N, C-alpha and C positions, 0 to 999 in steps of 0.2 A: 276673493275679488268683488265688488260691489259691481250689481247690476247683473247682465246678462253674458254668459261667455259658451259659445259654441264651437266644439270641434267635433267633426263628424267624418269619419273615414269608413269606406266601403268597396270593395273589388269585385261584389257581386253582380248580378243582373243588372243593378241599376247603381252606377258609381257615383261614390261621394268623395270630396277632397276639398272639403269646408271647412273654415276657420275663421270667426269673427267675433267681436265684442259688442255690446250695445250697453250703454252707462244707463242707469236711473234718469228718466225724464228725456232721455236723448231718443232721436227717431232715425234709425237706419233702414233703407231701402235695400231690397234685394233686387236687383235687375239684370235680366238676361233674355235670352230667347224661348220660346215654348220649349219644354223639355229640359231644361238647362237645372232644373232640381228645386226651384226657388218655393214652390208649394209644399213641396217633399221635407223641406228643411223646416218648413212652417209647421208642418203635420208632425215631424219630430220632436220639435218643440213641447209643442202640446203633448205628446204621447200619443198621437192617433196614427200613428205609423211605424209600424215595427218591421225591421229588415234584419233577417238572419246573417249574423257575422258582422254587423254594425259595430264599429268601435268610435271611441272616443267618449265626450260625454257634454252634457247640457246642463251647465250650472247656473242657478240664480239666486243672487246675496249669499254666495258661499256654500249654497246646499244644492246636492247633487240630484236632480230629478234623474238623469241617466248618467252611469259611470261603468262603462264595461270592463274596467280594472277592478272594480269593488262589487260588479254585479248587481247595481241598481238601476231598476228601472219603475218609475212611479207608474202607476196607473194614472189616467187622464184626471179622474175627479179627486186626486191627490196633487194635482199642479195648479196653480193657482195661475193657469193662462185664458185669458179671454180672446177668442177668436171671431172675428169678424168676417163674414163670408161675401162673397160677391152678390149672391142672390138672396140674401137677408137670412136665410133657412129660419124663418120664426114658425112658431106652431099656428097653425090658419083657426083652429077652435079656441084659442086663448087670446083674451085682450092684451093690449101693450103691456100694462102693468103687471100682469101673470106672465108673460114672455119674460120680463126682467126677472120678478122676483124667482122665479124657476132656478136661475143660476146664483142667487143671492145666498150668501151664508147668515149664520143664526144672527149675526150682528146686525144685519139691515131690519130697519123696522119698516111697516107700511109706507109712513110719512116720508123715512129717507129715500125709498124707492120713488114716491111722488115729486120729491124735491129733485131728484137728479133727472125726471122726466121734464121738469120744468126747466131747469139749465140745458136741458138738451132741446129747449124749443117745441115742448110737446105738452106745455101746459094746457088741462082741460081734455087732453087726448087719450088718458090713460084706459077709460073704460071700452076704447074701438077696438074691434079687432083688425089683422092685419088689411084684409078686403077694403076696410072702411079708410084706409090710410094711403096718401100717394106713395110713391117710390122713395123720395126723399125723407118723409115720415118714418118709413119701415126701415130704412137705413139707421137712422138717428136711434129707433128701436133696439135693431141689432148692435149698436155701438152702446148704447145703455146696457142692454145684456151683457155684454163683454167687460164692460168697467167694473160691473159688481162683482166679476170673479177676480178682478185685480185689486179694486181698494177694499181696504178694511171696514170701509164705512163713508157716509156721504159728509164727512167733515172737511179739516181743512189738507192742504198738499203735504202728502206725506211719502217718503220712500217706501212703497209696499213692496211685499214679497213675491208680486205676478209680475206678468209680462202682457203686454196689449199684442196681439197679433192681427195684422190686416191683410187680407187676402184679396188684393184687386177690390177694394170695398166700393169706390167710386166711379166702376166703369159702367156699372148698368143704370146712371141716373143721366139727366141732360145738363147742359154744361153750367145754366145758371144754379141748380140744385148742387152739383159739384164744386162751384165755389163756393156756396152756403156750407157744404159740408166741411170744405177745407177751413174755414174760418173757424168753424164748431170745434176741429181737431185742434187748430192754434190756441183756441181759448181752453181746451182741456187739458193740454200740454203745461198750462200755467196752474192747473190744479192736483194732477196726478204725476208724480212723480216715479212712474215705471219706465222699462225699458219698452220700446215700440219697434216692431219689425213690421216693414210695408212689402208686399209683393205688387209690383206694378210692372207692366209693360211700356208705360208711358213716361219717356226721360223728362218732358217737360213737368211732370209730375214729380218724379224724384228729385230734380233741381228745386222744385217751389218747396216741398215738403220737408225732404230729408236734411239731418245733419250730417251724415255720412252715407255713402251708397256701397253696396257689394256687388261687384261684376261678377256673376255666374257663367258657366259654360260646360254643359255637360256634367254638370255635378260638382265643378272646381271652380274655387277663388281665386279669378284672375288679378283684381286688384280691388283696393278699399279705401276710400278718401273720402273728403268733401265734395260734393256734387262739381264745383266749377273747376277745381283741380282734376278730378277723372277724366271729367269731358273734354277740357283741353290740354291735358296731360298724360294721354293714355300709356301704360307701361308697354305694350306691343301691338304690333299691326292688327290682332285677332281684337284686342280691347277697343281699338279705333274703329272698327267696322261695326263692333257690337252696340257701341255709343253713337252710331249715325253720323261720324264726320267724314265728309265729303271730298274734300281737300288732301288726299291721301297719296303720297308720291316715294319714288326709291331716289337715292343721290348717294355721294360718296362723301365724307367725312374728314377734313385735313386741318390738323392743329396750326396755329400762327401765333401770335403773341399770347402771353399768361393771360388765360379766362377768356379766349376769342378763340375760334375757329372759322372754318369757311366751310359750307356746303354746298357741293356741286352738285347741279340737277341736270340731268342729261337725259334728252328725250331719244327713245330707240329710233325715231324715225329722223333724227337728226337737231343738231343744236344743243346748246348748253349754256347755263348761267351759274352764276354762284353767289352767295349770300354770307354776310356777314353773322356769325351765330354764337350764342354763348357756350363755352365749352364749361361742363361740369366734370370733367375726368372721368367720366363714366363708359366714353367711347374710345378706343384705340386708333392712331392714325391710319388712315388711308384705307379704315373700314368701308365697307359698303353697308348703307342704312336703309332705314323706311322712315319717313316724317309727314307730319301734318301741318297745316297751315290754318292758324286759329283767326278767322275772319274778324274778330273783336279786336284786334290789335293791327288790323290794315286800313290805312286813308285811302280814300279813292278821289282823285281829281282828274279832271279833263285832260287830255294829252293834246300837245299841239304838234302838227305835222313836221314842225321842225324837231322834235324832239328824238335824239337818236334812238337806233332801235338796242346797237351793241353799247355794251358798258353801263347798260341801264340796270343791274344788279351791281352795283359797286359799293362803297363804304355805306351809303344811306339807304341800299336794299330799294333801288327804285326799279320798277319792272313795267313796261308796258304791255298793255293788252287790248286785245278787239272784243268789243263785246258780240255775241253771235246770239243771243237768246235772251228774253226778259219775260218772267211771269210775274205778274202783278196780285200781291197779297195783301191787298190795302195798306196799311202803314209802311210796309217794305215791300220791296221787289227782289225776286231771286234772280239773279243775271249769271249767266253761262259765259265766260270769255276764255279765249285764246291766247298765252303770252307769245308775244312776237320773238320768233328767232328760236322757238321751240314746237317744232312740227308735231301735231298729233295728241298735244298736252291741252290740258282744259282746268280753269280754275272756278268754282261756284261761290260767289259772294252774297249777302244780302245786302242793299243798297237800300236809302231811304227811298221812300213811293215819291217824294213831292219831287225830286229829282227826274225821274220818270214821266210824271205827269206833265213838268214843264216842258217836256221834249228836250232836256240837257242830253239825255244819253237816251240813245235805243241801238238797236242792233246794226253793226256796222261802225256804231262810234269808237274811237279810239282814248281808252283812260290810262292813267298812270298810277300803279299801285307803292305807296310807302310802305315798306312791311317792317315792323318794328321788329327786332331781335328776338323778343320773347313771343312773339307771333309763330314762331317756327320751334316746334318740337320735335327732336330728334331719338329715334329709337333704334335697338340693333335689328338688323335684319332678321334674326333668328333669336 
């Protein structure tokens, strides 16, 4: 297989059950809570982490870096893995150019390294030591040092035999510098056709940078896919929790006409409504389910006092709510609201900030939600 293939299993003290791929030029983000195994996987790919009893393989461009079945386990220096750390890890007594040259193979000339530093926005700074550079400049040096491990030279974009590993590389810099580094990474991806793995706790960063995300928990791969799909359509309740979905409820699934079903939402404190939903033939009739509401497919309008409360979740999936709290966040406002007829339940949505600033909506206002069927993602309860 072209690119990177990772299959790692361990039942030892540190549990692993991770499987994913990363194509040349693709950026895959490893996302999960602290202790989920993200950095351990990165270190295993680089050959820096050796766990007794580890099974599986790390394969790059069809070549085994690690293969338990064939007793292959290349040392770090034999793997073309460029690793960028959160806190740079530059040698303080060496210049920027020397830090980069230290990781370069014989194909790299002094001028090639100078050209790479220029492309990284470090023109004229190669003779400076890390203490003489800003945080963003130090991170660029660290990225350049990783790149010389991955690239065979400073020429045109090629499908190299290396892998670029990014361990929360942007978390230690300020927001403007982070945005500048995002642009640098995007530009580099046009030049370096190597698989790239990014470890991040930041879901917005993963959505912004990654082609695909791998959701990890306790060392196990829970779901893999493009960020928009995974964050809107989690595979199960645990993934929904890990990707920060707030509107997460339980209900019951009933099939209706072909291709469609009804989702009944019952409140333990009393009341119920039902929604028309898409039937993907993955859930049996009458099953208890868990479901999430994707606010991107919900239209919010002011509700009249004459709008009925009951029957509002009919064929058009209309639901009346009363706003309880509004938190302004600049261009948007986070609004918490209670559905009428569903005691004890609460929905949280982001509403346009101008609506709140004009006083159109405020705590106590009644609004009507028009919920598209694709806004309702349904999962098995277990």
